C-alpha positions as CSV (number, residue, x, y, z in Angstrom):
1,M,126.8,101.4,111.9
2,F,129.7,103.2,110.2
3,L,130.2,103.6,106.5
4,Q,132.9,105.4,104.6
5,L,132.8,108.2,102.0
6,K,134.3,107.0,98.7
7,E,136.0,110.3,97.9
8,T,137.6,111.1,101.2
9,N,137.6,107.8,103.2
10,D,136.0,109.7,106.1
11,L,133.8,107.6,108.3
12,V,130.1,108.4,108.7
13,K,128.0,107.2,111.6
14,I,124.6,106.2,110.2
15,L,121.8,107.5,112.3
16,D,118.8,105.6,110.8
17,L,119.4,102.0,109.6
18,Q,115.9,101.8,108.2
19,E,116.7,104.8,105.9
20,L,119.9,103.1,104.8
21,I,118.3,99.9,103.7
22,D,115.3,101.6,102.0
23,P,115.9,101.5,98.3
24,N,113.4,104.3,97.7
25,S,115.6,106.7,99.7
26,A,118.6,108.1,97.9
27,I,120.0,109.8,101.0
28,V,120.8,108.8,104.5
29,H,121.4,110.9,107.6
30,G,124.6,110.5,109.5
31,Q,127.4,112.2,111.3
32,D,130.8,112.7,109.8
33,Q,133.4,111.3,112.2
34,E,136.1,114.0,111.8
35,G,137.8,115.5,114.7
36,E,137.2,114.9,118.4
37,E,133.9,116.7,118.7
38,E,130.5,115.2,117.8
39,Q,129.5,116.6,114.4
40,D,126.1,117.8,113.5
41,P,123.9,115.4,111.5
42,D,124.1,115.8,107.8
43,S,122.6,114.2,104.6
44,F,124.8,111.8,102.5
45,N,124.0,110.4,99.1
46,K,124.0,106.6,99.4
47,E,125.8,106.3,96.0
48,H,128.9,108.0,97.7
49,L,129.1,105.5,100.6
50,V,130.8,102.2,100.9
51,F,131.6,99.8,103.8
52,P,134.9,100.6,105.6
53,S,136.3,97.5,103.9
54,G,135.8,99.3,100.5
55,E,132.9,97.0,99.5
56,R,130.0,98.7,97.8
57,L,126.5,98.8,99.4
58,P,124.1,96.0,98.4
59,R,122.2,96.9,95.2
60,C,118.9,96.2,97.0
61,W,119.6,99.1,99.3
62,L,120.1,101.5,96.4
63,D,117.7,100.4,93.6
64,A,114.0,99.6,94.3
65,N,113.9,97.8,90.9
66,Y,117.0,95.7,91.4
67,R,115.1,92.5,90.6
68,T,114.0,93.6,87.2
69,A,116.9,95.9,86.2
70,K,119.8,94.4,84.3
71,A,123.0,93.9,86.3
72,S,125.7,96.4,85.6
């Protein structure tokens, strides 16, 4: 799965989907898709990622208490 960094619009290939959907994990491991060579895996803060369409990640992937927290 590919996501996009909000600040730079760079694509990131997510390496572990389970880590992505786990609301108790603030980071996800992936590979920045810049250049023609395969990049080394890196850590990315999920708060800085969006779908390539620009849509934000689902709140249930980011906040373990999304059911009891007030919507913002």
